[in-house]
N, CA, C and O atoms as a GROMACS GRO file, in nm:
protein
  236
    1MET      N    1  -0.469   1.835   0.202
    1MET     CA    2  -0.546   1.712   0.187
    1MET      C    3  -0.449   1.596   0.166
    1MET      O    4  -0.362   1.601   0.079
    2SER      N    5  -0.465   1.494   0.245
    2SER     CA    6  -0.376   1.378   0.231
    2SER      C    7  -0.443   1.271   0.146
    2SER      O    8  -0.565   1.258   0.142
    3ASN      N    9  -0.359   1.196   0.078
    3ASN     CA   10  -0.411   1.088  -0.005
    3ASN      C   11  -0.316   0.970  -0.002
    3ASN      O   12  -0.208   0.980   0.056
    4GLY      N   13  -0.353   0.863  -0.063
    4GLY     CA   14  -0.269   0.745  -0.069
    4GLY      C   15  -0.248   0.682   0.067
    4GLY      O   16  -0.344   0.662   0.143
    5LEU      N   17  -0.124   0.649   0.098
    5LEU     CA   18  -0.092   0.583   0.224
    5LEU      C   19  -0.113   0.674   0.344
    5LEU      O   20  -0.129   0.626   0.456
    6ARG      N   21  -0.113   0.805   0.323
    6ARG     CA   22  -0.129   0.900   0.433
    6ARG      C   23  -0.275   0.928   0.468
    6ARG      O   24  -0.303   1.003   0.561
    7ARG      N   25  -0.366   0.868   0.395
    7ARG     CA   26  -0.508   0.895   0.415
    7ARG      C   27  -0.562   0.822   0.537
    7ARG      O   28  -0.538   0.702   0.554
    8LYS      N   29  -0.633   0.892   0.622
    8LYS     CA   30  -0.700   0.838   0.740
    8LYS      C   31  -0.605   0.761   0.832
    8LYS      O   32  -0.637   0.650   0.875
    9LEU      N   33  -0.490   0.819   0.861
    9LEU     CA   34  -0.395   0.756   0.952
    9LEU      C   35  -0.449   0.758   1.094
    9LEU      O   36  -0.515   0.854   1.135
   10THR      N   37  -0.422   0.653   1.169
   10THR     CA   38  -0.455   0.648   1.311
   10THR      C   39  -0.364   0.745   1.384
   10THR      O   40  -0.246   0.757   1.348
   11ASN      N   41  -0.413   0.814   1.484
   11ASN     CA   42  -0.335   0.913   1.555
   11ASN      C   43  -0.266   0.849   1.675
   11ASN      O   44  -0.330   0.820   1.777
   12TYR      N   45  -0.137   0.826   1.663
   12TYR     CA   46  -0.056   0.776   1.775
   12TYR      C   47   0.029   0.889   1.834
   12TYR      O   48   0.121   0.862   1.911
   13GLY      N   49  -0.001   1.012   1.800
   13GLY     CA   50   0.075   1.126   1.847
   13GLY      C   51   0.185   1.168   1.752
   13GLY      O   52   0.240   1.278   1.764
   14ASP      N   53   0.218   1.083   1.657
   14ASP     CA   54   0.324   1.112   1.560
   14ASP      C   55   0.282   1.057   1.425
   14ASP      O   56   0.267   0.936   1.408
   15GLN      N   57   0.263   1.146   1.328
   15GLN     CA   58   0.216   1.104   1.197
   15GLN      C   59   0.319   1.014   1.128
   15GLN      O   60   0.282   0.921   1.056
   16GLY      N   61   0.448   1.041   1.148
   16GLY     CA   62   0.553   0.959   1.088
   16GLY      C   63   0.549   0.816   1.138
   16GLY      O   64   0.569   0.722   1.061
   17PHE      N   65   0.524   0.798   1.268
   17PHE     CA   66   0.516   0.664   1.325
   17PHE      C   67   0.394   0.590   1.272
   17PHE      O   68   0.401   0.470   1.244
   18SER      N   69   0.282   0.661   1.259
   18SER     CA   70   0.161   0.599   1.204
   18SER      C   71   0.183   0.552   1.060
   18SER      O   72   0.138   0.444   1.022
   19LEU      N   73   0.253   0.633   0.982
   19LEU     CA   74   0.283   0.597   0.843
   19LEU      C   75   0.380   0.478   0.840
   19LEU      O   76   0.366   0.389   0.756
   20PHE      N   77   0.478   0.476   0.932
   20PHE     CA   78   0.571   0.363   0.941
   20PHE      C   79   0.496   0.232   0.969
   20PHE      O   80   0.523   0.130   0.906
   21LEU      N   81   0.403   0.235   1.064
   21LEU     CA   82   0.326   0.114   1.096
   21LEU      C   83   0.244   0.067   0.978
   21LEU      O   84   0.238  -0.053   0.949
   22ARG      N   85   0.182   0.161   0.908
   22ARG     CA   86   0.100   0.124   0.792
   22ARG      C   87   0.187   0.056   0.686
   22ARG      O   88   0.149  -0.047   0.631
   23LYS      N   89   0.304   0.115   0.658
   23LYS     CA   90   0.392   0.056   0.557
   23LYS      C   91   0.446  -0.080   0.604
   23LYS      O   92   0.461  -0.171   0.522
   24ALA      N   93   0.474  -0.093   0.732
   24ALA     CA   94   0.525  -0.220   0.784
   24ALA      C   95   0.422  -0.331   0.768
   24ALA      O   96   0.458  -0.442   0.728
   25PHE      N   97   0.297  -0.304   0.797
   25PHE     CA   98   0.192  -0.405   0.782
   25PHE      C   99   0.171  -0.441   0.635
   25PHE      O  100   0.149  -0.557   0.602
   26ILE      N  101   0.178  -0.342   0.547
   26ILE     CA  102   0.159  -0.368   0.404
   26ILE      C  103   0.275  -0.452   0.351
   26ILE      O  104   0.255  -0.545   0.273
   27LYS      N  105   0.398  -0.419   0.393
   27LYS     CA  106   0.514  -0.497   0.348
   27LYS      C  107   0.511  -0.638   0.405
   27LYS      O  108   0.558  -0.731   0.341
   28ALA      N  109   0.455  -0.655   0.524
   28ALA     CA  110   0.443  -0.789   0.583
   28ALA      C  111   0.350  -0.878   0.501
   28ALA      O  112   0.360  -1.000   0.506
   29MET      N  113   0.258  -0.816   0.426
   29MET     CA  114   0.169  -0.893   0.339
   29MET      C  115   0.236  -0.932   0.208
   29MET      O  116   0.177  -1.003   0.127
   30GLY      N  117   0.361  -0.885   0.186
   30GLY     CA  118   0.435  -0.926   0.068
   30GLY      C  119   0.447  -0.821  -0.041
   30GLY      O  120   0.500  -0.851  -0.148
   31TYR      N  121   0.401  -0.701  -0.017
   31TYR     CA  122   0.412  -0.595  -0.118
   31TYR      C  123   0.549  -0.530  -0.111
   31TYR      O  124   0.605  -0.513  -0.003
   32SER      N  125   0.604  -0.494  -0.226
   32SER     CA  126   0.736  -0.430  -0.233
   32SER      C  127   0.720  -0.278  -0.235
   32SER      O  128   0.608  -0.227  -0.246
   33ASP      N  129   0.833  -0.207  -0.226
   33ASP     CA  130   0.829  -0.060  -0.235
   33ASP      C  131   0.777  -0.016  -0.371
   33ASP      O  132   0.707   0.085  -0.381
   34ASP      N  133   0.812  -0.090  -0.475
   34ASP     CA  134   0.765  -0.058  -0.609
   34ASP      C  135   0.613  -0.070  -0.618
   34ASP      O  136   0.547   0.013  -0.682
   35ALA      N  137   0.558  -0.172  -0.555
   35ALA     CA  138   0.412  -0.191  -0.556
   35ALA      C  139   0.342  -0.080  -0.480
   35ALA      O  140   0.230  -0.042  -0.515
   36LEU      N  141   0.405  -0.027  -0.376
   36LEU     CA  142   0.344   0.081  -0.299
   36LEU      C  143   0.341   0.212  -0.376
   36LEU      O  144   0.257   0.298  -0.347
   37ASP      N  145   0.430   0.229  -0.473
   37ASP     CA  146   0.435   0.352  -0.551
   37ASP      C  147   0.332   0.354  -0.664
   37ASP      O  148   0.301   0.460  -0.718
   38ARG      N  149   0.280   0.238  -0.700
   38ARG     CA  150   0.182   0.231  -0.809
   38ARG      C  151   0.042   0.261  -0.758
   38ARG      O  152   0.013   0.237  -0.641
   39PRO      N  153  -0.046   0.313  -0.843
   39PRO     CA  154  -0.184   0.338  -0.800
   39PRO      C  155  -0.260   0.207  -0.780
   39PRO      O  156  -0.230   0.105  -0.842
   40ILE      N  157  -0.358   0.212  -0.693
   40ILE     CA  158  -0.443   0.095  -0.668
   40ILE      C  159  -0.569   0.109  -0.753
   40ILE      O  160  -0.637   0.212  -0.748
   41VAL      N  161  -0.599   0.006  -0.829
   41VAL     CA  162  -0.715   0.007  -0.918
   41VAL      C  163  -0.810  -0.103  -0.874
   41VAL      O  164  -0.769  -0.218  -0.860
   42GLY      N  165  -0.934  -0.068  -0.852
   42GLY     CA  166  -1.034  -0.167  -0.815
   42GLY      C  167  -1.137  -0.183  -0.926
   42GLY      O  168  -1.174  -0.086  -0.992
   43ILE      N  169  -1.183  -0.305  -0.945
   43ILE     CA  170  -1.284  -0.333  -1.047
   43ILE      C  171  -1.403  -0.396  -0.976
   43ILE      O  172  -1.389  -0.497  -0.906
   44ALA      N  173  -1.519  -0.337  -0.995
   44ALA     CA  174  -1.641  -0.387  -0.931
   44ALA      C  175  -1.736  -0.445  -1.035
   44ALA      O  176  -1.745  -0.394  -1.147
   45ASN      N  177  -1.805  -0.550  -0.999
   45ASN     CA  178  -1.904  -0.611  -1.086
   45ASN      C  179  -2.039  -0.596  -1.017
   45ASN      O  180  -2.058  -0.642  -0.904
   46THR      N  181  -2.134  -0.531  -1.084
   46THR     CA  182  -2.264  -0.505  -1.025
   46THR      C  183  -2.371  -0.603  -1.071
   46THR      O  184  -2.490  -0.579  -1.051
   47TYR      N  185  -2.330  -0.713  -1.130
   47TYR     CA  186  -2.427  -0.810  -1.181
   47TYR      C  187  -2.508  -0.872  -1.067
   47TYR      O  188  -2.452  -0.909  -0.963
   48SER      N  189  -2.637  -0.882  -1.088
   48SER     CA  190  -2.725  -0.946  -0.992
   48SER      C  191  -2.848  -0.996  -1.065
   48SER      O  192  -2.898  -0.929  -1.156
   49THR      N  193  -2.899  -1.112  -1.027
   49THR     CA  194  -3.022  -1.162  -1.088
   49THR      C  195  -3.145  -1.108  -1.015
   49THR      O  196  -3.258  -1.127  -1.061
   50ILE      N  197  -3.123  -1.042  -0.903
   50ILE     CA  198  -3.235  -0.988  -0.826
   50ILE      C  199  -3.290  -0.860  -0.888
   50ILE      O  200  -3.411  -0.838  -0.891
   51ILE      N  201  -3.199  -0.777  -0.938
   51ILE     CA  202  -3.240  -0.648  -0.994
   51ILE      C  203  -3.239  -0.658  -1.146
   51ILE      O  204  -3.133  -0.682  -1.204
   52PRO      N  205  -3.352  -0.640  -1.213
   52PRO     CA  206  -3.358  -0.654  -1.359
   52PRO      C  207  -3.269  -0.555  -1.433
   52PRO      O  208  -3.226  -0.583  -1.545
   53ALA      N  209  -3.241  -0.440  -1.374
   53ALA     CA  210  -3.160  -0.339  -1.444
   53ALA      C  211  -3.017  -0.387  -1.468
   53ALA      O  212  -2.952  -0.339  -1.561
   54THR      N  213  -2.966  -0.479  -1.387
   54THR     CA  214  -2.830  -0.528  -1.405
   54THR      C  215  -2.825  -0.665  -1.473
   54THR      O  216  -2.717  -0.723  -1.483
   55ALA      N  217  -2.937  -0.716  -1.518
   55ALA     CA  218  -2.941  -0.849  -1.580
   55ALA      C  219  -2.867  -0.852  -1.713
   55ALA      O  220  -2.827  -0.959  -1.758
   56MET      N  221  -2.847  -0.737  -1.777
   56MET     CA  222  -2.777  -0.733  -1.906
   56MET      C  223  -2.626  -0.750  -1.889
   56MET      O  224  -2.556  -0.778  -1.987
   57PHE      N  225  -2.574  -0.734  -1.766
   57PHE     CA  226  -2.430  -0.749  -1.742
   57PHE      C  227  -2.400  -0.893  -1.704
   57PHE      O  228  -2.450  -0.943  -1.603
   58PRO      N  229  -2.320  -0.960  -1.785
   58PRO     CA  230  -2.287  -1.099  -1.750
   58PRO      C  231  -2.192  -1.105  -1.630
   58PRO      O  232  -2.118  -1.011  -1.604
   59SER      N  233  -2.196  -1.215  -1.558
   59SER     CA  234  -2.108  -1.230  -1.442
   59SER      C  235  -1.974  -1.284  -1.483
   59SER      O  236  -1.887  -1.303  -1.399
   0.00000   0.00000   0.00000
């Protein structure tokens, strides 16, 4: 099972080349090698005024 940067790679016939392209695009956005080694954490906010069940969560 692959995870991290190796997850869902596009198949160009060579997995190493696909991983190289992915890292190249990420580095072009300004991320360093150190940033690529750290885990990615996402925070979601489910607040909505439409659904009363989430009205207790402030935005």
